[in-house]
C-alpha positions as MATLAB code, in Angstrom:
seq = 'XXXXXXXXXXXXXXXXXXXXXXXXXXXXXXXXXXXXXXXXXXXXXXXXXXXXXXXXXXXXXXXXXXXXXXXXXXXXXXXXXXXXXXXXXXXXXXXXXXXXXXXXXXXXXXXXXXXXXXXXXXXXXXXXXXXXXXXXXXXXXXXXXXXXXXXXXXXXXXXXXXXXXXXXXXXXXXXXXXXXXXXXXXXXXXXXXXXXXXXXXXXXXXXXXXXXXXXXXXXXXXXXXXXXXXXXXXXXXXXXXXXXXXXXXXXXXXXXXXXXXXXXXXXXXXXXXXXXXXXXXXXXXXXXXXXXXXXXXXXXXXXXXXXXXXXXXXXXXXXXXXXXXXXXXXXXXXXXXXXXXXXXXXXXXXXXXXXXXXXXXXXXXXXXXXX';
ca = [
     -29.935  -28.912   25.176;
     -29.307  -32.475   26.341;
     -25.669  -33.156   27.216;
     -24.106  -35.978   25.223;
     -23.315  -38.924   27.476;
     -21.064  -41.649   26.038;
     -20.892  -45.169   27.475;
     -17.608  -46.994   26.791;
     -17.744  -50.752   27.382;
     -14.445  -52.603   27.917;
     -14.184  -55.732   30.012;
     -11.201  -58.136   29.732;
      -7.666  -58.253   31.128;
      -5.916  -55.464   33.012;
      -3.447  -54.627   30.268;
      -6.096  -54.168   27.594;
      -8.193  -51.960   29.847;
      -5.078  -49.944   30.723;
      -4.591  -49.272   27.002;
      -7.929  -47.463   27.042;
      -6.645  -44.818   29.481;
      -4.746  -42.646   26.938;
      -7.761  -42.751   24.628;
     -10.296  -41.777   27.294;
      -7.988  -39.081   28.651;
      -7.512  -37.534   25.210;
     -11.245  -37.780   24.482;
     -12.140  -36.098   27.768;
      -9.722  -33.227   27.201;
     -10.779  -32.617   23.601;
     -14.526  -32.859   24.336;
     -14.920  -31.205   27.765;
     -18.718  -30.946   27.377;
     -19.062  -34.682   26.726;
     -19.942  -36.883   29.711;
     -18.049  -40.173   29.575;
     -18.725  -43.320   31.585;
     -16.456  -46.368   31.386;
     -18.072  -49.730   32.123;
     -15.657  -52.512   33.035;
     -14.692  -55.182   35.547;
     -14.463  -54.083   39.183;
     -10.630  -54.172   39.071;
     -10.540  -51.572   36.308;
     -11.813  -48.744   38.495;
      -8.188  -48.378   39.504;
      -7.329  -47.344   35.968;
      -9.929  -44.590   35.856;
     -10.321  -43.413   39.450;
      -7.471  -40.920   39.931;
      -4.181  -41.188   41.831;
      -5.383  -39.301   44.877;
      -6.135  -41.963   47.486;
      -3.437  -44.517   48.191;
      -3.545  -47.995   49.711;
      -6.499  -48.931   47.500;
      -6.948  -52.204   45.615;
      -6.244  -52.382   41.890;
      -9.919  -51.555   41.425;
      -9.427  -47.902   42.365;
      -6.746  -45.861   40.572;
      -7.660  -43.851   37.402;
     -11.001  -43.349   35.658;
     -13.265  -41.419   38.046;
     -10.701  -38.638   38.397;
      -8.922  -38.986   35.071;
     -10.865  -35.864   34.050;
     -13.900  -34.079   35.544;
     -16.150  -35.424   32.788;
     -15.106  -39.088   33.179;
     -16.840  -41.560   35.455;
     -16.628  -45.296   36.046;
     -19.176  -48.065   36.505;
     -18.137  -51.529   37.570;
     -19.981  -54.717   36.676;
     -19.048  -58.184   37.861;
     -20.060  -60.455   34.972;
     -19.080  -63.533   36.970;
     -21.217  -62.535   39.923;
     -24.115  -60.106   40.115;
     -24.484  -59.757   36.333;
     -23.779  -63.326   35.291;
     -25.705  -64.795   32.343;
     -28.586  -63.343   30.336;
     -30.620  -62.556   33.442;
     -27.695  -60.636   34.897;
     -27.029  -58.756   31.652;
     -30.687  -57.750   31.480;
     -30.400  -56.361   34.998;
     -27.223  -54.512   34.000;
     -28.965  -53.080   30.932;
     -31.808  -51.744   33.072;
     -29.245  -50.115   35.325;
     -27.466  -48.572   32.334;
     -30.496  -47.069   30.598;
     -31.243  -45.107   33.743;
     -28.029  -43.147   33.086;
     -29.477  -41.491   29.953;
     -26.650  -42.338   27.564;
     -26.752  -40.856   24.079;
     -24.165  -43.142   22.453;
     -22.570  -46.523   23.122;
     -18.987  -47.547   22.274;
     -18.396  -51.277   22.570;
     -14.605  -51.552   22.853;
     -14.662  -55.295   23.533;
     -16.980  -57.146   21.116;
     -17.506  -60.293   23.163;
     -20.723  -62.187   23.891;
     -21.547  -60.022   26.900;
     -20.872  -56.692   25.209;
     -22.636  -57.861   22.029;
     -25.736  -58.660   24.038;
     -25.704  -55.264   25.725;
     -25.231  -53.409   22.461;
     -28.045  -55.436   20.883;
     -30.368  -54.211   23.637;
     -29.218  -50.640   23.075;
     -29.713  -50.936   19.313;
     -33.240  -52.233   19.809;
     -33.911  -49.068   21.787;
     -32.456  -46.972   18.921;
     -29.281  -45.795   20.643;
     -26.269  -44.782   18.566;
     -24.002  -47.815   18.854;
     -20.598  -48.653   17.375;
     -18.240  -51.511   18.163;
     -14.568  -52.329   17.808;
     -13.109  -54.216   14.866;
     -10.868  -56.886   16.366;
      -9.384  -57.798   12.951;
      -9.761  -61.506   13.665;
      -8.866  -62.642   10.143;
      -5.690  -60.532   10.078;
      -4.664  -61.828   13.507;
      -5.149  -65.398   12.335;
      -2.821  -64.759    9.385;
      -0.268  -63.173   11.720;
      -0.189  -66.215   14.003;
      -0.574  -68.887   11.301;
       2.135  -71.512   11.049;
       1.711  -71.798    7.270;
       1.551  -68.800    4.928;
       2.109  -66.429    7.842;
       1.527  -62.737    7.049;
       4.004  -60.903    9.274;
       2.935  -57.279    9.129;
       1.873  -54.528   11.518;
      -1.849  -54.661   12.290;
      -3.956  -51.818   13.618;
      -3.033  -51.096   17.223;
      -5.492  -51.281   20.083;
      -5.304  -47.491   20.232;
      -6.212  -47.253   16.522;
      -9.133  -49.613   17.062;
     -10.438  -47.614   20.028;
     -10.186  -44.240   18.299;
     -11.839  -45.654   15.166;
     -14.957  -46.483   17.206;
     -15.049  -42.962   18.629;
     -14.639  -41.400   15.188;
     -17.602  -43.390   13.857;
     -19.672  -42.052   16.757;
     -18.708  -38.492   15.816;
     -15.824  -37.986   18.255;
     -12.553  -38.062   16.284;
      -9.651  -38.019   18.739;
      -5.977  -37.122   18.482;
      -4.027  -39.015   21.124;
      -2.094  -36.407   23.097;
      -1.862  -38.201   26.454;
       1.602  -38.075   28.063;
       1.373  -39.438   31.607;
      -0.954  -39.840   34.557;
       1.549  -37.665   36.442;
       3.103  -34.241   35.901;
       6.426  -34.114   34.050;
       8.246  -34.360   37.395;
       6.609  -37.718   38.162;
       4.547  -38.879   41.096;
       5.160  -37.813   44.686;
       7.641  -40.285   46.188;
       6.830  -38.992   49.667;
       3.509  -40.814   49.382;
       5.142  -44.252   49.193;
       7.173  -46.368   51.597;
      10.117  -44.600   53.220;
      12.240  -47.584   52.213;
      11.924  -46.443   48.593;
      13.289  -43.010   49.502;
      14.098  -40.116   47.226;
      15.965  -40.551   43.987;
      19.478  -39.149   43.953;
      20.115  -36.770   41.089;
      22.875  -38.831   39.470;
      21.455  -42.251   40.359;
      19.824  -44.362   37.688;
      16.662  -46.197   38.660;
      16.051  -49.261   36.511;
      12.797  -51.159   36.821;
      12.569  -54.873   36.110;
       9.205  -56.634   35.861;
      10.215  -60.132   34.709;
       6.852  -61.899   34.748;
       3.632  -62.187   32.729;
       0.384  -64.079   33.162;
       1.353  -66.737   30.590;
       4.669  -68.617   30.724;
       5.093  -68.306   26.941;
       5.588  -64.575   27.513;
       8.173  -64.918   30.304;
      11.924  -64.762   29.710;
      13.560  -67.569   31.763;
      14.112  -66.142   35.281;
      17.628  -67.579   35.517;
      18.549  -65.709   32.328;
      16.834  -62.542   33.498;
      18.969  -62.705   36.630;
      22.000  -62.681   34.325;
      20.599  -59.537   32.695;
      20.198  -57.900   36.105;
      23.749  -58.874   37.083;
      25.126  -57.422   33.830;
      23.233  -54.152   34.287;
      24.608  -53.837   37.813;
      28.127  -54.623   36.586;
      27.886  -51.785   34.076;
      26.190  -49.393   36.514;
      27.370  -50.209   40.045;
      25.704  -47.094   41.498;
      22.296  -47.869   39.974;
      19.229  -49.049   41.797;
      17.205  -51.942   40.384;
      13.547  -51.865   41.439;
      11.752  -55.175   40.993;
       8.043  -55.661   40.324;
       5.952  -58.823   40.725;
       2.775  -59.746   42.590;
       2.226  -63.469   43.130;
       3.820  -65.430   45.942;
       5.992  -67.363   43.482;
       7.136  -64.143   41.825;
       7.959  -62.592   45.186;
      10.200  -65.535   46.074;
      12.225  -65.046   42.902;
      12.558  -61.301   43.463;
      13.557  -61.781   47.097;
      16.273  -64.225   46.052;
      17.699  -61.627   43.667;
      17.648  -59.001   46.394;
      19.562  -61.377   48.673;
      22.300  -61.724   46.057;
      22.491  -58.140   44.775;
      22.472  -55.205   47.190;
      21.466  -52.909   44.322;
      18.086  -54.689   44.025;
      14.922  -53.675   45.870;
      11.696  -55.663   45.810;
       9.505  -52.626   45.145;
       6.224  -54.538   44.992;
       6.826  -55.947   48.472;
       7.221  -52.409   49.855;
       4.328  -50.789   48.022;
       0.746  -51.237   49.129;
      -1.088  -50.662   45.870;
      -0.880  -50.183   42.119;
      -1.156  -46.451   42.829;
       2.155  -46.536   44.650;
       3.829  -48.749   42.064;
       2.869  -46.220   39.397;
       4.414  -43.408   41.420;
       7.713  -45.310   41.597;
       7.527  -46.290   37.921;
       7.231  -42.633   36.962;
      10.739  -42.049   38.344;
      12.433  -44.923   36.522;
      14.992  -44.144   33.847;
      13.881  -47.284   32.033;
      11.602  -50.246   32.669;
      12.570  -53.744   31.528;
       9.569  -56.023   31.243;
       7.670  -58.610   29.254;
       4.588  -58.193   27.093;
       2.546  -57.807   30.275;
       0.299  -55.574   32.328;
       3.407  -53.936   33.828;
       4.411  -52.799   30.335;
       1.064  -51.064   29.937;
       1.072  -49.574   33.440;
       4.612  -48.248   33.069;
       3.683  -46.769   29.678;
       1.021  -44.668   31.418;
       3.759  -42.891   33.364;
       5.535  -41.721   30.196;
       8.833  -43.586   30.647;
      10.903  -45.591   28.141;
      10.365  -49.344   28.202;
      12.527  -52.196   26.947;
      10.091  -55.057   26.398;
      10.977  -58.697   25.698;
       8.597  -60.671   23.468;
       8.279  -64.412   22.932;
       5.095  -66.121   21.735;
       3.441  -62.778   21.017;
       4.536  -59.940   18.721;
       4.109  -56.134   18.731;
       2.648  -56.430   15.236;
      -0.581  -57.718   16.813;
      -1.128  -54.169   18.064;
      -0.478  -54.422   21.791;
       2.804  -52.586   22.251;
       2.633  -50.172   25.181;
       1.411  -46.623   24.598;
       3.985  -44.335   22.959;
       6.631  -47.058   23.012;
       9.188  -47.663   20.263;
       9.761  -50.737   18.155;
      13.475  -50.040   18.524;
      13.111  -50.801   22.244;
      11.565  -54.224   21.593;
      13.756  -57.325   22.079;
      12.643  -60.441   20.228;
      14.034  -63.451   18.368;
      13.499  -63.776   14.625;
      11.858  -67.216   14.323;
       9.530  -68.485   11.607;
       6.992  -69.768   14.151;
       6.627  -66.351   15.815;
       4.149  -65.132   16.727;
       2.118  -68.221   17.532;
      -0.403  -66.339   19.649;
      -1.994  -62.893   19.875;
      -2.301  -62.891   23.658;
       0.230  -65.556   24.688;
      -2.377  -68.050   25.905;
      -1.461  -70.739   23.351;
       1.013  -73.433   24.486;
       4.310  -73.447   22.600;
       3.967  -75.675   19.526;
       7.625  -76.726   19.841;
       7.301  -77.355   23.563;
      10.538  -75.579   24.443;
       9.709  -71.844   24.347;
      12.752  -71.409   22.113;
      11.676  -67.904   21.103;
      12.525  -66.748   24.628;
      15.428  -69.079   25.346;
      17.161  -67.975   22.118;
      17.589  -64.392   23.336;
      21.031  -63.723   24.812;
      20.975  -61.898   28.179;
      23.672  -59.540   26.849;
      21.331  -58.520   24.024;
      18.738  -57.402   26.568;
      21.335  -55.642   28.710;
      22.608  -53.838   25.591;
      19.072  -52.598   24.832;
      18.734  -51.220   28.349;
      22.148  -49.594   27.992;
      21.182  -47.948   24.707;
      18.052  -46.418   26.244;
      20.028  -45.126   29.227;
      22.560  -43.538   26.872;
      19.795  -41.823   24.917;
      18.231  -40.182   27.955;
      18.851  -36.468   28.590;
      21.748  -35.780   30.946;
      20.458  -34.747   34.377;
      22.018  -31.747   36.047;
      21.557  -30.398   39.533;
      23.183  -29.637   42.822;
];
């Protein structure tokens, strides 16, 4: 009997691809005889390539070793497979893999073209419903419909169910319950002391409309340290500009460590994240990466809203910090300039409000005991 071989197509940004990990993991565990191949941008191999080899680029962390029956194919749509000619070449490469079903988890021009080719060859094909009309009502400035839409996880599992693979999401973490092995990261990170709280702060996002003002976030950090003088604050950020801000905080607060500057890869950042008591971040890729380690996350939202369906996996609405403003949300992804021009939805949030949310999560955590 021919083994079923499912192709899952998902290009796009890092955070959205990361949200596919719990779905693919659950699918692989519940259908061990099903072969699964994830097709995405080169960077996404990191999300599906296992946490076994360190010092790799973002393009090599999860899928290939997420489960024995999961593999990864990368395709550079801006390079080798650019345009119709490139997509035709990619299609020829794909049909050689003997897929039995196609799940288009993106529904963009490129994935639509590929699925059209598969349909013409009589493959079983299903695609994601992006709920465009509902999203437009959510972000409308007049007659806004502020309600919870289907989550990205719901949309992914709906595609699988229509292909005959209903899935119950039971993913917990990419690591064991004890977290990742800290001995595999920089010695400057060190081991976590049993009574020491590790608090992560990832204060940036790709779009400025999703970033809490850095000067106010520094006030949050200072307040957290005031309340917990023995804590350790681990900072995450990648660009040169972000690193300068984090380094300035480290110079002013001995409790702060620029974790990203010490860690050589996303693999290592994930290991450290798995040992945090709480992560404080924006609606960003760091929210989705931290969620894959099973920790609690306090997320701060501005132009975007969790109702659009992109809250991190297994995260709680009670841990979301946001301002109640009639113009929010104005964007699904945060790539729309502020209509007011002042990003008031972020500026209106008091630093103490954020610090209080972090405090509440810390108080709700189980008490650690040990020698």
